[in-house]
C-alpha positions as CSV (number, residue, x, y, z in Angstrom):
1,M,46.3,71.0,88.4
2,T,44.2,68.4,90.2
3,H,41.1,70.2,92.0
4,I,39.6,68.7,94.9
5,N,36.3,69.2,96.5
6,K,36.1,68.4,100.5
7,G,34.3,64.8,99.5
8,K,32.0,63.1,102.2
9,P,33.1,60.6,105.2
10,F,31.3,58.1,103.1
11,P,31.1,55.2,101.5
12,L,34.3,54.0,102.9
13,G,37.9,53.4,100.7
14,S,37.5,55.1,97.1
15,S,34.2,55.4,95.3
16,L,33.1,57.1,91.7
17,T,31.0,59.9,91.7
18,S,29.9,62.0,88.6
19,Q,32.6,64.1,88.7
20,G,35.5,61.6,89.8
21,V,36.5,59.9,92.9
22,N,35.6,60.6,96.9
23,F,38.0,58.9,98.9
24,S,37.5,58.2,102.5
25,L,40.3,56.9,105.1
26,V,39.6,56.4,109.0
27,A,43.0,58.2,110.6
28,T,42.0,58.9,114.2
29,N,45.5,60.1,115.3
30,A,46.4,61.5,112.2
31,E,47.6,65.3,111.1
32,Y,47.0,65.3,107.8
33,V,46.7,62.9,104.9
34,E,47.8,62.7,101.5
35,I,46.3,61.2,98.3
36,L,48.9,60.1,96.5
37,L,47.8,59.4,92.7
38,F,50.2,57.9,90.2
39,E,50.0,57.5,86.3
40,K,51.1,54.0,85.8
41,D,51.5,50.7,87.8
42,D,55.3,51.0,88.0
43,S,55.4,54.8,88.6
44,I,58.5,55.3,91.0
45,Y,57.0,58.8,92.2
46,P,53.4,60.2,92.2
47,K,52.2,62.5,89.9
48,S,50.4,64.0,92.3
49,I,50.4,64.5,96.3
50,L,46.9,66.2,97.8
51,K,47.3,67.1,100.7
52,L,44.1,66.5,103.2
53,D,43.6,69.5,106.2
54,H,41.3,69.5,109.2
55,N,38.9,71.2,106.2
56,H,38.6,67.5,105.1
57,N,38.2,65.9,108.3
58,T,35.5,64.8,109.5
59,G,35.7,63.1,113.2
60,P,37.5,60.2,112.5
61,Y,37.1,60.2,108.5
62,W,39.9,62.4,106.5
63,H,37.7,62.9,102.8
64,A,38.2,64.4,99.3
65,E,36.6,64.2,96.3
66,V,39.1,64.5,93.5
67,K,37.7,65.7,90.1
68,N,38.3,64.3,86.4
69,I,39.6,60.7,87.7
70,N,37.3,57.6,86.7
71,K,38.2,53.9,87.5
72,G,41.3,52.8,87.0
73,C,43.0,55.4,88.9
74,I,46.3,54.4,91.1
75,Y,46.9,55.9,94.7
76,A,47.7,55.3,98.0
77,F,47.5,57.1,101.0
78,R,50.3,58.5,103.6
79,V,49.9,59.4,106.7
80,K,51.4,61.7,109.1
81,Q,50.2,61.3,113.2
82,K,50.2,63.7,115.5
83,N,52.8,63.8,117.9
84,N,51.3,62.4,121.3
85,A,52.8,59.1,121.0
86,I,50.0,57.3,120.2
87,N,50.9,55.7,117.0
88,N,54.7,55.2,115.8
89,N,55.0,57.8,113.0
90,Y,55.5,56.4,109.6
91,E,55.0,59.3,107.4
92,K,57.5,58.0,105.1
93,K,55.5,54.8,104.2
94,V,53.4,54.7,101.2
95,L,50.4,52.7,102.4
96,L,47.5,50.2,100.4
97,D,43.8,51.7,101.2
98,P,41.9,49.5,103.6
99,C,39.0,49.2,101.3
100,S,41.0,49.2,97.8
101,R,38.8,46.7,95.3
102,G,42.2,46.8,93.4
103,I,45.9,46.3,94.4
104,T,48.7,46.7,92.2
105,G,52.7,47.2,92.0
106,W,53.4,43.9,92.4
107,E,56.4,43.8,89.9
108,S,58.3,46.3,92.1
109,Y,57.4,45.2,95.7
110,K,60.0,45.1,98.3
111,R,58.5,43.5,101.5
112,E,61.8,44.9,103.5
113,N,61.5,48.2,102.3
114,A,58.0,48.4,103.8
115,L,60.0,47.5,107.2
116,K,62.7,50.1,107.7
117,T,62.5,53.7,108.0
118,Q,62.7,55.5,104.4
119,E,60.6,56.2,101.5
120,N,59.2,53.1,99.9
121,T,57.9,55.4,96.8
122,N,59.9,53.6,94.4
123,S,59.2,49.6,96.2
124,C,55.3,50.3,97.6
125,L,52.3,48.2,96.6
126,K,49.2,50.6,95.6
127,S,45.4,50.8,95.7
128,V,43.1,51.0,92.5
129,V,40.2,52.8,91.9
130,C,37.1,50.3,90.7
131,D,33.5,50.6,90.3
132,R,31.4,49.0,92.9
133,K,29.0,46.8,90.7
134,L,26.8,44.3,92.6
135,F,26.6,40.8,91.5
136,N,23.9,39.5,89.1
137,F,21.5,37.7,91.8
138,K,19.0,37.9,89.5
139,D,20.5,35.4,86.5
140,F,22.3,33.7,88.9
141,P,20.5,33.4,92.3
142,R,22.2,31.8,95.5
143,P,21.7,28.1,95.7
144,K,20.8,28.5,99.0
145,H,21.0,24.5,100.0
146,S,19.9,23.7,103.5
147,W,22.5,23.1,106.7
148,E,21.2,19.6,106.7
149,E,21.8,19.2,102.6
150,T,25.3,20.7,103.0
151,I,28.7,18.8,101.6
152,I,31.2,21.5,101.7
153,Y,34.4,20.6,99.5
154,E,37.6,22.6,101.2
155,L,40.1,23.4,98.5
156,H,42.9,25.7,98.1
157,I,42.3,26.9,94.3
158,K,46.1,26.8,93.2
159,S,46.8,23.1,94.0
160,F,43.6,22.7,92.8
161,T,43.9,24.1,89.8
162,E,47.4,23.2,89.4
163,S,48.4,21.9,85.7
164,A,51.0,22.5,82.8
165,D,49.3,24.9,81.4
166,K,50.5,28.1,82.9
167,T,48.0,30.3,80.5
168,E,45.2,30.9,81.9
169,S,44.8,31.8,85.6
170,C,43.8,29.6,88.4
171,F,40.1,31.2,88.7
172,K,39.5,30.3,85.0
173,K,41.0,26.8,84.8
174,F,38.9,26.2,88.0
175,L,35.7,26.7,85.5
176,K,36.6,23.7,84.1
177,K,36.5,21.8,86.9
178,I,33.5,22.5,88.5
179,P,31.6,19.3,86.1
180,Y,34.1,17.3,88.0
181,L,32.6,18.5,91.5
182,K,29.3,18.7,90.3
183,E,29.7,14.7,89.7
184,L,31.3,14.2,93.3
185,G,27.4,15.0,94.8
186,I,28.9,18.0,96.5
187,T,26.7,21.2,97.4
188,S,29.5,23.5,98.2
189,I,33.2,24.6,97.6
190,E,35.1,26.5,100.5
191,L,38.0,28.8,99.2
192,L,41.0,28.7,101.6
193,P,42.2,32.1,101.8
194,I,41.8,34.3,98.4
195,F,42.3,37.7,100.5
196,C,45.2,39.5,98.8
197,F,48.3,38.4,100.5
198,D,52.6,39.0,100.6
199,P,53.6,35.9,99.2
200,T,57.2,37.1,100.6
201,D,55.4,36.8,103.8
202,A,57.6,33.3,104.9
203,P,60.6,32.9,107.0
204,N,64.1,32.1,105.5
205,G,63.2,32.8,101.8
206,L,60.7,30.3,101.9
207,E,57.2,31.4,99.8
208,N,53.9,32.4,101.5
209,F,51.6,29.5,100.1
210,W,48.9,29.6,101.9
211,G,47.8,33.0,101.9
212,Y,47.0,33.4,106.2
213,S,48.2,36.3,106.0
214,P,45.9,39.2,104.5
215,I,47.4,42.4,103.1
216,N,43.8,43.7,102.2
217,W,39.8,42.6,102.9
218,F,38.7,43.6,99.3
219,T,41.0,42.3,96.9
220,P,41.3,39.0,95.2
221,H,44.8,37.8,95.4
222,F,47.0,38.9,92.4
223,E,49.2,35.1,91.7
224,Y,45.6,33.3,90.9
225,L,44.3,36.1,88.2
226,S,44.9,36.9,84.7
227,N,46.2,40.5,85.8
228,E,44.7,42.6,82.8
229,S,43.3,45.1,84.6
230,A,42.3,45.5,88.3
231,E,38.3,45.9,87.0
232,K,38.9,42.7,84.9
233,N,40.4,40.0,87.9
234,R,36.8,41.2,89.9
235,E,35.2,39.8,86.6
236,E,37.2,37.3,86.6
237,F,36.0,36.1,90.0
238,R,32.4,36.8,89.2
239,K,32.2,34.6,86.7
240,L,33.6,31.7,88.7
241,V,30.5,32.8,91.4
242,E,28.8,33.0,88.7
243,E,29.3,29.8,86.6
244,C,29.2,27.8,90.3
245,H,25.5,29.1,91.3
246,K,24.7,27.8,87.7
247,A,25.7,24.4,89.0
248,G,24.0,25.1,92.4
249,I,26.9,25.1,93.7
250,E,27.7,27.4,96.5
251,V,31.0,29.4,97.5
252,I,32.4,29.6,101.2
253,L,35.1,31.7,101.6
254,D,37.7,30.7,104.1
255,V,38.3,34.4,105.8
256,V,41.1,35.8,108.4
257,Y,39.8,39.2,110.1
258,N,41.9,37.9,113.6
259,H,45.5,39.3,112.1
260,T,47.3,40.9,108.7
261,S,50.5,40.5,107.7
262,E,52.1,43.2,109.2
263,G,53.5,41.4,111.9
264,D,54.0,43.2,115.1
265,Y,56.4,45.9,116.1
266,K,59.4,44.7,114.3
267,G,56.8,44.3,111.0
268,P,56.1,45.6,107.8
269,A,54.0,49.0,107.4
270,I,51.5,48.3,104.6
271,S,48.1,49.2,105.5
272,W,46.2,49.5,108.8
273,K,50.0,50.1,110.8
274,G,50.6,53.1,108.8
275,I,47.5,54.6,109.2
276,D,46.1,53.7,113.2
277,E,48.3,51.0,114.5
278,N,46.3,51.3,118.1
279,L,42.4,51.2,116.0
280,Y,43.3,48.6,114.1
281,Y,45.2,46.5,116.6
282,F,45.5,45.0,120.5
283,I,48.6,46.9,121.5
284,G,49.6,46.9,125.3
285,K,50.5,49.4,127.4
286,D,54.5,48.8,126.9
287,K,53.8,49.2,123.7
288,N,54.3,45.2,122.4
289,Y,51.8,43.8,120.3
290,Q,49.4,41.3,121.6
291,D,48.6,38.4,120.1
292,V,46.5,35.4,120.3
293,S,47.0,34.6,116.1
294,G,50.1,33.1,116.3
295,C,51.3,35.4,113.0
296,G,52.1,38.9,115.4
297,N,49.4,41.2,116.1
298,T,45.6,40.6,116.7
299,I,42.9,43.0,114.8
300,A,40.7,44.5,117.8
301,A,37.2,43.7,116.2
302,N,35.7,44.6,119.6
303,R,36.2,48.3,118.4
304,G,33.4,50.0,116.0
305,L,35.1,51.7,113.6
306,V,37.3,48.1,113.1
307,R,34.1,46.0,112.7
308,K,32.7,48.5,110.4
309,L,35.7,47.7,108.2
310,I,35.3,44.1,108.7
311,I,31.7,44.2,108.1
312,E,32.3,46.1,104.8
313,S,34.2,43.5,104.0
314,L,31.6,40.8,104.2
315,K,29.3,43.2,102.5
316,C,31.9,43.6,99.7
317,W,32.5,39.8,98.8
318,A,28.8,38.7,99.4
319,S,27.2,41.8,97.2
320,E,29.5,42.9,95.0
321,F,31.0,39.2,94.2
322,G,28.1,36.8,95.4
323,V,29.8,35.0,97.8
324,D,27.2,32.6,99.8
325,G,29.2,32.5,103.0
326,F,32.4,32.1,105.1
327,R,34.1,30.4,107.3
328,F,36.5,32.5,109.7
329,D,39.7,31.6,110.4
330,L,40.5,31.5,114.6
331,G,36.7,32.9,114.6
332,I,37.2,32.9,118.5
333,A,39.8,35.8,118.7
334,L,37.4,38.2,116.9
335,S,34.8,37.8,120.2
336,R,37.9,39.1,122.0
337,G,38.2,42.6,124.3
338,E,40.8,44.8,125.8
339,N,43.5,43.1,126.7
340,L,42.4,40.0,125.1
341,S,40.1,39.6,127.5
342,P,36.8,37.0,126.3
343,L,33.7,38.5,125.9
344,D,30.2,36.9,126.4
345,N,28.4,38.9,123.8
346,P,31.0,40.4,121.3
347,P,29.6,42.8,119.5
348,I,31.1,41.9,116.0
349,F,29.0,39.0,115.5
350,E,25.7,41.0,117.0
351,D,26.5,43.6,113.5
352,I,26.9,40.8,111.4
353,E,23.6,39.5,112.4
354,C,22.0,42.7,112.3
355,E,23.2,43.4,108.3
356,P,20.4,42.8,106.1
357,E,22.8,42.4,103.3
358,L,24.5,39.3,105.2
359,I,21.1,37.6,106.5
360,D,20.6,34.8,103.9
361,V,24.7,34.0,104.0
362,K,26.1,30.8,105.5
363,F,28.5,31.8,108.6
364,I,31.1,29.1,109.8
365,S,33.9,30.1,112.1
366,E,36.8,27.7,113.7
367,P,35.7,28.1,117.6
368,W,39.7,28.0,119.2
369,D,42.3,30.5,118.3
370,C,46.1,30.1,119.6
371,G,45.1,32.0,123.1
372,G,44.3,28.9,124.2
373,L,40.3,30.0,123.7
374,Y,37.5,27.2,122.9
375,K,34.1,27.6,122.3
376,L,32.2,25.1,120.9
377,G,28.8,24.8,121.7
378,D,29.1,27.9,123.6
379,F,30.5,29.7,120.5
380,P,29.1,33.4,120.8
381,S,27.0,33.1,117.3
382,K,23.9,30.9,117.9
383,N,23.6,31.8,113.9
384,T,27.6,30.7,113.1
385,F,28.3,27.2,112.8
386,T,31.4,25.7,114.5
387,W,34.7,23.0,113.1
388,N,34.1,20.4,115.7
389,G,37.9,19.8,116.0
390,H,37.5,17.1,118.4
391,F,35.2,15.5,116.5
392,R,37.7,15.9,113.3
393,D,40.0,14.4,115.4
394,D,38.3,11.3,117.0
395,L,37.3,10.7,113.3
396,R,41.5,11.0,111.7
397,R,42.2,8.5,114.5
398,F,39.3,5.9,113.7
399,W,40.0,5.6,110.0
400,K,44.2,5.6,111.2
401,G,43.5,3.0,113.0
402,G,44.7,4.5,116.1
């Protein structure tokens, strides 16, 4: 029999305690929440289902401490919505923890089953409990190049490390490329999206190669890793950052917080949607998802609980992995308020600037979104540098002779 205590609302996600693991999930409209514990990666059914009643509910947080489990534990959530027409009810869907540091179940995962109304326990993704070990900045300090000296080399980790050798992961093969990058004279690399994404999130049987539709904001993408275990995957990426720091190279991530892989109301329920869709996404009175990302949905980064999750993600990559900077894909979309109205002082950027763990991290943003908003010199964060698309286009035309 599994023993549970009341637990606590923070930290979000799964975290190790002296007696086991604390789970905390934000679900503002839930009638109840279930924690599903699985024996193995490919388990078709959970070995235990722990139903959390209102004794495990504090404000928007649902929490429990499960005794006698440890890192490596495989789990997921199911959420029963209140019968009030605020959220669609996805109570049969097995959902990823939005804060999970590890994800498994790819061998049996089927995106189409997350689209339908029936149970998807036999084809779902699952979260993995991981240690939240901090990066070793004492031995591998940040290079901290000034902006005036910064030369950024943007790369896609899979394309950059493509070779006949299929025995090593992308991140491991990258280590052999560091001398080449150093020889070029660059100071920083910017990795195109490495947040975990769904390779089958693509039309007409194609494969999603670029990764600009995340299913999670805390976990490196499985196709770039050795996948011996969730814990070793984290160490593998941490090793990449360590070696870059040894070489004096900063690591900047291209991050996607403006939308997710769940699409619009017809899309799959993988995580956020099944937990609290009207919290995480902008949804109109007509129940249609509002979209300035071009991908079916837009994250409501003006809302406090959503901002909290974004900040926790940034802190995870900066403090646990040692990442030196972030480049926001369609970053100006994060400045939109209710009904997608642009905000002069969007709170997400104020929150970032006030966070001590992010004080020495570089921030870059695309100043445009797919809804026509474009703020270059007037971007609403003076600590965030912007990609100048007009300059880029002019320079490209010059080199092409156009």
